C-alpha positions, 0 to 999 in steps of 0.5 A: 634461666633462674637468674634471669627470672630472679632479675625480672621478679626484682624489676617487677617488685621494684616497679610495683613498690615505686609506682604504688607506694612511693610515687603516689605520695608526691604525684597524682593524676596525669603526672603520676600516670606519666611517671608510672609509664616511664617505669613500665617502659624501663621494665619492658626494656629489661624483660625484652633484653632478658627474654627476647628469644622466648617472648618471640618464640612462637609462630603466629597463626592469626587466622585461628582468631577469626573463628566465630567463638574467638570473635565473640569472646573478644567482643564480650571482653571489649564490651564489658567496660562499655557496659559496666565500668565507671572509672570517671577520670576528671577530664578529656585530657586525662582520659586521652593520656590514660588511653595512650599509656594503655599501650605501654601497660599492655606491652609490659604485662603481656611480655611478662605474663604471657610472653615469659611466664606462660611460656616457661610454665607451659613447657613444664606444666602444660597449657591449662596449668600454665594459663591458670598459674600465670593468671593467678600471678597476673591477678595478684600483681594488680593488688594496690592498683585496683580494689581487691573486690570479688568482682574485680578479682573475677574480671582480672583473672577471667580477662587474663585467661582469655588473653592467655588462651588467645596467645596459646591458640594463635601464637601471636603476642601482638594480638594479645597486646592489641586487645589488652591495650584496646580494652584498657583504652576503652576503660579510660573513657568510662562511664560511656553509658549514662547509667552503667549496668550493675557491676556483677554483669561484668563478671558474667560477661567475662566468664561467658567470654572465657567459656567461649574461648575454652570451647574454641581452643578445645575445638581447635585442638581436636581439629589439629589432632585429627589432621593426617600426618605425613606418610614418612612420619608414620613409617619413622614411628614404626621403625622406632 
């Protein structure tokens, strides 16, 4: 396990240095994004080969995500770039390319930070600590890709925790990937509003969404703990 983790960390470090330090010296715009996506796909393949059993180890329960609190949290997450983002890519073609490559972004990041890191940490530390620590790493990973302002850090960490909670509660990595990809794709087309709202509102929306997610997961946990256990399991415990 530790050897595979070391290989994954080396791949991720190589990807970050190559796409954020070396390639930008020679390429920009669509060319840089396509080359970066090639790096994402290579990393994704390595993560899959190393940890495919761990990545797909959970049984999905997608119906859990239909809870009103979960739906509201996802809506707020997706609404945030619509209201406050101002990415301002230079052309529709560039926007479309970045929107399409968001799928590769979502697969790579969700495989690593939810499918691998969160699962490993959860087995050792518990759900809450796993989500916190994996998203500290997820936030630090964005250094060099986005400005490290207070608002950016808050939004990245909150969004990552929301995805982590969704994954923990539903067991569906594909759901986290889909929401992540859609959020990044929307981000590519910003500004959508003629005059985006003040940036701090984005942090407020995502923190609100995170709180809703926490309440939802707590309610789901309590409901699961109250389910009556099969009679045989009680009898088995008494014989121990």
